[in-house]
C-alpha positions, 0 to 999 in steps of 0.5 A, a space after each residue: 516461559 521459554 523465549 520464542 525463536 525462529 525454530 518455533 515460528 518456522 513450522 508455521 511460516 516455513 519461509 524465513 524471509 516471509 516470517 521476517 516480514 510478517 513478524 515485522 509488520 505485526 510488530 509495527 502494527 502493535 506499536 501503532 496500537 493494535 490489540 494484542 492476542 496474548 500477554 505481553 509478559 514484559 516482552 519487547 514488541 518484536 518478541 510479542 509478534 513472534 510469539 503470536 505467530 508461534 502460538 497461532 493466535 493470528 490470521 496469517 492470511 489476513 496479515 499477509 494481505 495487510 502487509 501487501 496492502 501496506 507496501 503497494 505503491 499504486 492505489 487503484 482508484 475509480 476516479 481515474 478517467 478512461 480513454 474515452 474521457 481523455 480523448 479530447 485531452 489527447 487530441 489537443 496533445 497530438 496537435 489535432 483540432 480541438 472539439 467544437 464543444 468542450 466541458 469544463 471538466 475537459 478544459 480543466 484537464 487540458 489546462 492542467 496537462 499543459 501546465 504539468 507538461 509545459 516548460 518550466 518558466 520559473 526563474 
């Protein structure tokens, strides 16, 4: 069986940089235990990932999305408070008078904010 070369895969993924990223990501997935879509035939993991790309046994869009998600540094979270939820905290930080009634959650956020932004009192 002939070895897989970049020329075999470049027809499927025309950008060499994208090809390297996708093949490396797939090789890491295989090393982590992902199921193979072709037979290994004593090939090493990077060669198997290139052969999968050349044989078109992978969904490249799904692989690309997985790669992007894996490289993201900011994870969007629904638990992030809105500006309205942070209004009492922002008022305290700006030196305005504190609201007369503050919920426990707002008080906890304000105290944590002061602790995180305050001077370093460690010795």
